[in-house]
Every structure is written in C-alpha cells, then in structure tokens.
C-alpha positions as CSV (number, residue, x, y, z in Angstrom):
1,M,-226.0,-20.3,-91.2
2,S,-224.6,-17.2,-92.3
3,L,-221.9,-15.4,-90.0
4,P,-220.9,-11.7,-89.5
5,T,-217.2,-11.2,-91.1
6,T,-214.6,-8.8,-90.2
7,P,-213.5,-6.3,-92.4
8,V,-210.2,-7.3,-94.5
9,N,-207.7,-4.3,-95.0
10,G,-207.1,-3.6,-98.9
11,K,-203.7,-5.3,-99.1
12,V,-205.1,-8.4,-98.0
13,E,-207.9,-8.2,-100.7
14,Q,-205.5,-7.2,-103.4
15,I,-203.1,-10.1,-102.8
16,L,-206.2,-12.4,-103.0
17,A,-207.9,-11.0,-105.6
18,R,-204.5,-11.6,-107.7
19,L,-204.5,-15.2,-106.6
20,E,-208.3,-15.1,-108.0
21,R,-207.5,-13.9,-111.3
22,V,-205.0,-16.3,-111.7
23,L,-206.9,-19.4,-111.1
24,E,-209.9,-18.0,-113.4
25,D,-207.4,-18.5,-116.1
26,P,-204.3,-20.5,-115.2
27,A,-203.5,-21.6,-118.8
28,G,-203.6,-18.2,-120.0
29,Y,-201.5,-16.7,-117.1
30,V,-198.8,-19.2,-117.4
31,R,-198.7,-18.7,-121.3
32,Q,-198.0,-15.1,-120.4
33,V,-195.2,-16.3,-117.9
34,K,-193.8,-18.3,-120.6
35,S,-193.7,-15.5,-123.0
36,D,-192.1,-12.9,-120.5
37,R,-189.5,-15.3,-119.1
38,R,-188.5,-16.8,-122.0
39,V,-188.7,-20.6,-120.2
40,K,-190.2,-24.0,-120.8
41,V,-193.2,-25.1,-119.2
42,I,-193.5,-28.6,-118.0
43,G,-197.3,-29.4,-117.2
44,W,-198.1,-32.3,-114.6
45,L,-201.6,-34.0,-113.8
46,L,-202.3,-34.7,-110.3
47,T,-200.7,-36.1,-108.0
48,D,-197.3,-36.2,-106.4
49,V,-195.6,-35.2,-109.3
50,P,-192.0,-34.1,-108.2
51,E,-192.1,-30.5,-109.4
52,E,-188.8,-29.8,-107.9
53,L,-187.1,-31.8,-110.4
54,I,-188.9,-29.6,-113.0
55,H,-188.0,-26.4,-111.5
56,A,-184.1,-27.6,-110.7
57,A,-184.0,-28.1,-114.9
58,G,-185.0,-24.6,-115.4
59,A,-188.5,-25.2,-116.4
60,L,-192.1,-24.0,-114.9
61,P,-194.0,-26.7,-113.3
62,F,-197.5,-26.2,-114.3
63,G,-200.3,-28.2,-112.6
64,I,-203.2,-29.0,-114.8
65,T,-206.3,-29.1,-112.4
66,G,-209.2,-29.3,-114.9
67,G,-211.6,-27.1,-116.2
68,R,-215.2,-26.6,-117.3
69,E,-215.3,-27.3,-120.8
70,G,-213.5,-29.4,-123.5
71,F,-215.8,-32.8,-122.5
72,S,-217.0,-33.1,-125.8
73,W,-213.5,-33.5,-127.4
74,A,-212.4,-35.9,-124.8
75,D,-215.4,-37.9,-125.2
76,A,-214.0,-39.1,-128.4
77,H,-211.3,-40.6,-127.2
78,L,-211.9,-41.3,-123.7
79,Q,-215.1,-43.3,-122.0
80,T,-217.5,-40.9,-120.6
81,W,-217.4,-42.9,-117.3
82,A,-214.1,-41.7,-116.7
83,C,-214.0,-39.2,-114.2
84,S,-214.4,-35.3,-115.4
85,L,-210.9,-34.2,-114.0
86,A,-209.3,-36.4,-116.2
87,R,-211.7,-35.8,-119.2
88,S,-211.4,-32.0,-118.6
89,C,-207.8,-31.9,-118.5
90,L,-207.5,-34.1,-122.4
91,G,-210.1,-31.6,-123.4
92,L,-208.0,-28.6,-122.6
93,G,-205.1,-30.4,-124.7
94,L,-207.4,-31.3,-127.5
95,Q,-209.0,-27.9,-128.0
96,G,-205.0,-26.5,-128.3
97,K,-205.4,-24.7,-124.7
98,L,-202.4,-26.2,-123.7
99,N,-200.1,-26.3,-126.7
100,F,-197.7,-23.9,-124.9
101,L,-196.5,-26.7,-122.8
102,D,-193.1,-28.2,-123.8
103,G,-193.7,-31.3,-121.9
104,L,-196.1,-33.3,-119.8
105,V,-195.8,-35.6,-117.1
106,I,-199.0,-37.8,-116.2
107,P,-198.8,-39.8,-112.9
108,H,-199.8,-43.4,-112.7
109,T,-202.4,-43.1,-110.0
110,C,-205.5,-44.9,-111.4
111,D,-206.7,-47.1,-114.7
112,T,-207.6,-44.0,-116.1
113,T,-204.2,-42.5,-116.1
114,R,-202.8,-45.1,-117.0
115,N,-204.4,-44.8,-120.5
116,L,-204.3,-41.2,-120.7
117,G,-200.4,-41.0,-121.5
118,G,-200.7,-43.4,-124.5
119,I,-204.0,-41.3,-125.6
120,W,-202.8,-37.4,-125.4
121,K,-199.5,-38.8,-127.1
122,H,-201.6,-40.3,-130.2
123,V,-203.9,-37.4,-130.4
124,R,-201.7,-34.1,-129.2
125,P,-198.3,-35.3,-128.7
126,L,-195.7,-32.7,-127.1
127,P,-192.2,-32.4,-127.0
128,M,-191.7,-34.6,-124.0
129,M,-194.4,-36.7,-122.7
130,E,-193.7,-39.1,-119.3
131,N,-195.5,-41.1,-117.4
132,Y,-194.4,-40.9,-113.8
133,L,-194.5,-44.4,-112.4
134,L,-194.9,-44.7,-108.5
135,P,-194.9,-48.0,-106.5
136,R,-197.9,-49.4,-105.3
137,Q,-196.0,-51.5,-102.5
138,V,-194.3,-48.8,-100.5
139,D,-194.1,-50.9,-97.6
140,R,-191.9,-53.6,-99.8
141,P,-187.8,-53.2,-98.7
142,S,-187.2,-52.4,-103.0
143,A,-189.7,-49.4,-103.1
144,K,-187.8,-46.9,-102.0
145,A,-184.6,-47.9,-104.9
146,Y,-187.3,-48.7,-107.0
147,L,-188.4,-45.0,-106.8
148,T,-185.2,-43.4,-106.3
149,G,-184.4,-45.1,-110.0
150,E,-187.6,-43.7,-111.4
151,L,-186.8,-40.2,-110.4
152,G,-183.6,-40.9,-112.0
153,R,-185.2,-41.3,-115.0
154,L,-187.3,-38.5,-114.9
155,K,-184.7,-36.5,-113.9
156,A,-182.8,-37.5,-117.4
157,K,-185.6,-37.2,-119.5
158,L,-186.1,-33.5,-118.0
159,E,-182.7,-32.7,-118.7
160,Q,-182.5,-33.8,-122.4
161,C,-186.1,-31.7,-122.8
162,T,-184.5,-28.6,-121.1
163,R,-181.3,-29.3,-122.4
164,S,-179.9,-28.2,-119.0
165,G,-178.1,-30.2,-116.5
166,I,-180.0,-31.0,-113.1
167,T,-177.0,-30.7,-110.7
168,A,-177.1,-31.8,-106.9
169,G,-176.8,-28.1,-106.2
170,K,-179.5,-26.9,-108.1
171,L,-181.8,-29.8,-107.0
172,Q,-181.0,-29.0,-103.4
173,E,-182.0,-25.0,-104.0
174,S,-185.4,-25.9,-105.5
175,I,-185.9,-28.3,-102.9
176,S,-185.4,-25.5,-100.2
177,L,-187.7,-23.0,-102.4
178,Y,-190.5,-25.7,-102.4
179,N,-190.2,-26.4,-98.5
180,L,-190.7,-22.5,-98.1
181,N,-193.9,-22.2,-100.3
182,R,-195.4,-25.3,-98.2
183,S,-194.1,-23.9,-94.8
184,L,-195.8,-20.5,-95.8
185,M,-199.0,-22.2,-96.9
186,R,-199.2,-24.2,-93.7
187,R,-198.7,-21.0,-91.6
188,L,-201.6,-19.2,-93.2
189,F,-203.7,-22.5,-93.1
190,A,-203.4,-22.3,-89.2
191,R,-204.3,-18.4,-89.7
192,H,-207.5,-19.6,-91.4
193,V,-208.3,-21.8,-88.9
194,R,-208.0,-19.4,-86.3
195,D,-209.8,-16.4,-88.0
196,P,-212.0,-17.8,-90.7
197,E,-213.9,-14.6,-90.9
198,T,-210.5,-12.8,-92.3
199,L,-209.1,-15.8,-94.2
200,G,-212.0,-18.0,-95.4
201,N,-212.5,-21.4,-97.1
202,R,-212.2,-20.3,-100.3
203,A,-209.5,-17.8,-99.6
204,I,-207.0,-20.4,-98.2
205,Y,-207.9,-23.3,-100.7
206,N,-207.3,-20.6,-103.7
207,I,-204.0,-19.9,-102.0
208,I,-203.0,-23.5,-102.2
209,K,-204.4,-24.2,-105.9
210,S,-202.8,-21.1,-107.0
211,S,-199.4,-22.4,-106.2
212,M,-199.5,-25.3,-108.7
213,C,-199.1,-23.1,-111.4
214,M,-197.4,-19.9,-110.4
215,P,-193.6,-19.5,-110.2
216,K,-192.6,-20.6,-106.8
217,E,-190.4,-17.5,-106.5
218,E,-193.6,-15.0,-106.9
219,H,-196.0,-17.2,-105.2
220,N,-193.6,-16.6,-101.9
221,R,-193.5,-13.2,-102.4
222,L,-197.2,-12.7,-102.1
223,L,-197.4,-15.2,-99.3
224,I,-194.8,-13.3,-97.4
225,D,-196.6,-10.1,-98.3
226,L,-200.0,-11.5,-97.3
227,E,-198.7,-12.6,-94.0
228,Q,-197.6,-9.3,-93.1
229,A,-200.9,-7.8,-94.2
230,L,-202.7,-10.0,-92.3
231,S,-200.6,-9.1,-89.2
232,E,-201.1,-5.3,-89.5
233,G,-205.0,-5.5,-90.4
234,P,-207.7,-5.1,-87.9
235,R,-207.7,-8.0,-85.2
236,N,-210.9,-10.1,-85.5
237,T,-213.1,-9.2,-82.3
238,V,-216.0,-11.5,-83.8
239,E,-216.7,-14.6,-81.8
240,N,-215.6,-17.7,-84.1
241,R,-218.6,-19.6,-83.8
242,H,-218.0,-21.8,-86.8
243,V,-218.5,-25.5,-87.1
244,R,-215.1,-27.4,-87.9
245,V,-215.3,-30.1,-90.4
246,A,-212.7,-32.1,-92.2
247,L,-212.8,-32.7,-96.2
248,S,-211.5,-36.1,-97.7
249,G,-211.3,-37.0,-101.6
250,K,-209.2,-36.0,-104.5
251,V,-210.1,-32.2,-105.6
252,W,-212.2,-29.5,-104.0
253,E,-214.7,-29.1,-107.3
254,P,-216.5,-27.5,-108.1
255,P,-214.9,-24.6,-106.3
256,E,-218.3,-22.9,-105.1
257,I,-218.0,-25.9,-102.8
258,M,-216.0,-23.9,-100.6
259,D,-218.2,-20.6,-101.0
260,I,-221.1,-22.9,-99.6
261,L,-219.0,-23.9,-96.7
262,D,-218.2,-20.2,-96.0
263,R,-221.8,-19.4,-96.2
264,G,-222.7,-22.0,-94.1
265,G,-220.8,-21.1,-91.1
266,A,-218.3,-23.8,-91.6
267,V,-214.5,-23.7,-91.4
268,V,-212.4,-26.7,-92.9
269,V,-209.9,-27.4,-90.4
270,A,-208.2,-30.7,-92.1
271,D,-208.4,-32.4,-95.4
272,D,-206.4,-35.0,-97.5
273,L,-207.3,-33.5,-101.0
274,A,-204.6,-33.2,-103.9
275,T,-205.5,-29.5,-104.1
276,G,-205.1,-29.3,-100.2
277,H,-203.3,-30.7,-97.3
278,R,-201.6,-33.4,-99.8
279,Y,-199.8,-31.0,-101.4
280,I,-198.5,-28.8,-98.7
281,D,-198.1,-31.6,-96.1
282,A,-194.4,-32.3,-95.0
283,D,-191.3,-31.4,-96.5
284,V,-188.0,-32.8,-98.5
285,S,-185.0,-32.9,-96.4
286,E,-182.4,-30.6,-97.1
287,T,-179.5,-32.7,-96.3
288,G,-178.1,-36.0,-97.8
289,D,-178.7,-36.9,-101.5
290,P,-181.6,-35.1,-102.7
291,L,-183.3,-37.8,-105.2
292,D,-183.1,-40.1,-102.2
293,A,-184.9,-37.3,-100.1
294,L,-187.6,-37.0,-102.9
295,A,-188.2,-40.8,-102.8
296,Q,-188.4,-40.6,-99.2
297,R,-191.2,-38.0,-98.7
298,Q,-193.3,-39.7,-101.4
299,L,-193.1,-42.9,-99.6
300,N,-194.3,-41.0,-96.4
301,R,-196.9,-38.9,-97.6
302,M,-200.6,-39.3,-96.4
303,P,-202.6,-42.2,-97.7
304,C,-205.3,-41.5,-100.1
305,G,-207.2,-43.5,-102.3
306,C,-204.3,-43.9,-105.1
307,F,-201.4,-44.7,-102.2
308,E,-201.5,-46.2,-98.6
309,S,-199.7,-48.4,-96.8
310,G,-199.9,-51.0,-93.9
311,R,-197.9,-48.5,-91.7
312,R,-200.4,-45.6,-92.6
313,D,-203.9,-47.3,-92.9
314,R,-205.9,-44.6,-94.5
315,R,-209.0,-45.5,-92.0
316,R,-207.1,-44.7,-89.1
317,F,-205.6,-41.7,-91.0
318,L,-208.8,-40.4,-91.4
319,V,-210.4,-41.0,-87.6
320,D,-207.0,-39.3,-86.5
321,M,-207.3,-36.6,-88.7
322,V,-211.0,-35.8,-87.6
323,R,-209.7,-36.2,-84.0
324,K,-206.8,-34.4,-83.9
325,S,-208.1,-31.2,-85.7
326,G,-211.0,-30.9,-83.6
327,S,-213.7,-31.2,-86.2
328,A,-217.5,-31.8,-85.9
329,G,-217.8,-34.3,-88.9
330,I,-216.4,-35.1,-92.3
331,V,-217.4,-34.3,-95.5
332,F,-216.3,-36.6,-98.3
333,I,-216.1,-34.9,-101.8
334,H,-216.2,-37.7,-104.5
335,L,-215.5,-37.0,-108.0
336,K,-218.3,-39.1,-110.1
337,Y,-216.3,-42.3,-111.7
338,C,-213.3,-41.5,-109.3
339,E,-212.9,-45.3,-109.0
340,P,-209.9,-44.9,-105.9
341,E,-212.1,-43.0,-103.8
342,N,-215.2,-44.7,-104.6
343,F,-214.1,-48.1,-103.9
344,D,-212.7,-46.9,-100.4
345,Y,-215.4,-45.3,-99.4
346,P,-217.4,-48.2,-98.0
347,D,-214.2,-48.6,-95.4
348,M,-213.9,-45.2,-94.7
349,K,-217.2,-44.8,-93.8
350,S,-217.4,-47.8,-91.8
351,A,-214.2,-46.2,-89.9
352,C,-216.0,-43.1,-89.3
353,D,-219.3,-44.9,-87.9
354,S,-217.3,-46.9,-85.9
355,A,-215.9,-44.1,-84.4
356,G,-218.6,-41.9,-84.1
357,I,-217.7,-39.3,-86.4
358,P,-220.7,-37.7,-88.6
359,S,-220.4,-37.8,-92.1
360,V,-221.7,-37.0,-95.8
361,R,-221.0,-37.7,-99.0
362,V,-221.5,-35.4,-102.1
363,E,-220.9,-36.6,-105.6
364,T,-219.5,-33.9,-107.8
365,E,-218.2,-33.2,-111.5
366,L,-216.0,-30.4,-113.0
367,G,-218.5,-28.4,-115.2
368,N,-221.6,-30.2,-114.5
369,V,-222.9,-30.1,-111.0
370,S,-226.2,-29.1,-109.2
371,L,-225.2,-26.2,-107.2
372,G,-228.5,-26.0,-105.4
373,Q,-228.9,-29.8,-104.5
374,L,-225.1,-29.6,-103.2
375,E,-225.7,-26.5,-100.9
376,T,-229.1,-28.1,-99.5
377,R,-227.3,-31.5,-98.5
378,L,-224.1,-29.4,-96.7
379,Q,-226.4,-27.0,-94.9
380,A,-228.5,-29.9,-93.5
381,F,-225.2,-31.7,-92.7
382,L,-223.8,-28.1,-90.9
383,E,-226.8,-28.1,-89.1
384,M,-226.7,-31.6,-87.9
385,I,-223.5,-31.5,-86.2
386,G,-223.6,-28.4,-85.1
387,G,-223.8,-25.4,-87.6
388,G,-227.5,-24.3,-87.4
389,D,-228.6,-20.9,-85.9
C-alpha cells in the first residue's frame, strides 16, 4: 500500500541527504574526519560498547556496521556459516578499508565474536585490540562490580593507546554529550511516529545509524537543525493511515528493508535493534561515579538475544513493547546464522502467538538477499494486519 506524502522543506532534505551520504561510505567519511581533526579513531563492533570512554580519551568512536563486500576475504579465516555481519566487518579489515583505525574494541556477544578478536589480531593487527567482556548473568550481585572492573580495564587500555588520561570530569562531559544525542534521536523518533510522511522509516533509522560513525558534536548540531527545520516546515495535512509495526532482531539489514516498509504504508513505532532503540534507549546517570553509571546503564538495558535477565524476560519485554507502542504486529529481522536470535526465536514467536500478536520472520544477509522475495513477504504481512488498500 503506497500512501501520499507531504512535501518536505529544503533544509530537512539537505540534512537527511547529508546523513545518507555518510552512510554510503562511513569508512571514507571517518578517514577524512581523522585527517582533518588529527584525532585517533577507535573502532567498535556491535553492540553495547561504552563509546563515552573512547570519547573521553580524546578519540573518535567508529561503529563498524558491516558492508556489502569483502566476504571472500573473510571466508579464508572465518567459517561461512558465521553471520554476514561478522564476516563483512572482518572482510573490511582484511581489505585494508579500516587501516585508519588506531584501535578496535570487540564485545563478546556470541561464539563468533569470541573468536573474531583473535583472528583479526593475527591477520590484521592494530595498535590496540581489546575484547569487551560483558557479564552473562546480570542478575548476580557480583555483576555490577565485575562490569565496573571491566570498564576500568578498558579505560586503562584506551588511556595507553591515546596517551590521554580519562578524568572523571572528561568522562562526565562525554556522558552528557552522548545523553543529549540519545535524547535528540528519541524526540525525532517520536516525530517520525506522529508524522511518518515527513520523516519516514529509512530517514529515522539513517539518523540512528549515522550517529554510530559521526562525531557526536557534529551529529547533535545536525539533529538540532533538523528539529528546527521540521518545526518550521509545512504541517502534515495527510491522514496518517499507516499500519504500525514493531521490529525485532540485530540490525535492519539490508537497508532497503526500510524502503520496502515505507512503500508498504508501514510506520515502525518500536524495535529492539542494535542499530535502533537498543542504541538510543535510556541514558547514563550524570551524578555519582561515571564508571559506576556506565555499568548501571548496561545492566539495565533492554534484553536481546545476547543479554537478558530474569528481571527483564525478553518474551514479556517484546509483548509489552508491541502493546505499549500500539503495533499491529511484529517483524523479526534475523540475520542468517545469527545464533542468539535464531535460538531465541521459537520462544519469542510462542510468546507473541499466546498474546495474539501477529508476526512474521524474514531471514536476511548483508550483501546477498532477494529483495523481491523480501518485499513480497512483507507486503503480504502488512496486508494481513491491516495495511492493504
């Protein structure tokens, strides 16, 4: 179902186009930033890496979200049944497209990422390469103390790499900067839900994804300008007849999936994606010890296929997410061979079925997916839950 759109003013189009260009070649963009600003760049893989620590060390955090090539390079070192996100990230490194990095932080989120650091260090070493060891049993009393210690270890490694001390004051400033960025994106997401004709699915998720590679100072300025331009633009007079949907998974890949949802008359109103609400949900406390605050945010984050707790059961979380957002159904976007998501799926589907929530699962890959088949499945689902003409 294709719906009419509201004209967007030139300033809005200009900002959205700017973010789109960054995402077309994020490595090239960051390489230029490094040259212009003479700053060290520390890469990080999804998900949950404390970027505030990297920023407080005077370096630029760069979220590596994969690409559409380099798989043959990675396949010489990583099994082909590893997920395409991990393989594409390694492939970018092996091709030399990430040789501007001064360091890399890899969180242990699955079996693949546990092996990835050793492989990467062996075949394409960087000046600093660190694993980020997150606690698996987050409900245990020792989890916070352990995580605070792990953050302290990572802090010391970053200080050694950048030759810059991370003081409590610097870290507090970085936390405030990142909190502002998350707040701006949450406000824009709310605007997207109210007015998807002006700020569609692809646009709002481009905003979130671009934040992972751009300096937060620049990204914040663009988002503030975007809010202002949206407030000054023409008000939407088109009736919002979009079907409301929620998304669940790791990443929204391929990017064209958002275009398909836009064309199908859907508005994404909630998600638990690493390149979505998992990235912008909740802030870090700006009072007390900053390392303690970073640890507390991590332990309280929304559950996902990699991390959940008895206090935040993922099945209940997804059902509540759908109901609170007013979604008509949920789309599971699962990367092929993503073990955490695939293992979780039967329980997640069962919970949705028991709650009377329609769902559909689509299996995707970076760089190798039939967009025609994907669109057919999503269109059929949207028509079933109320998105047909």
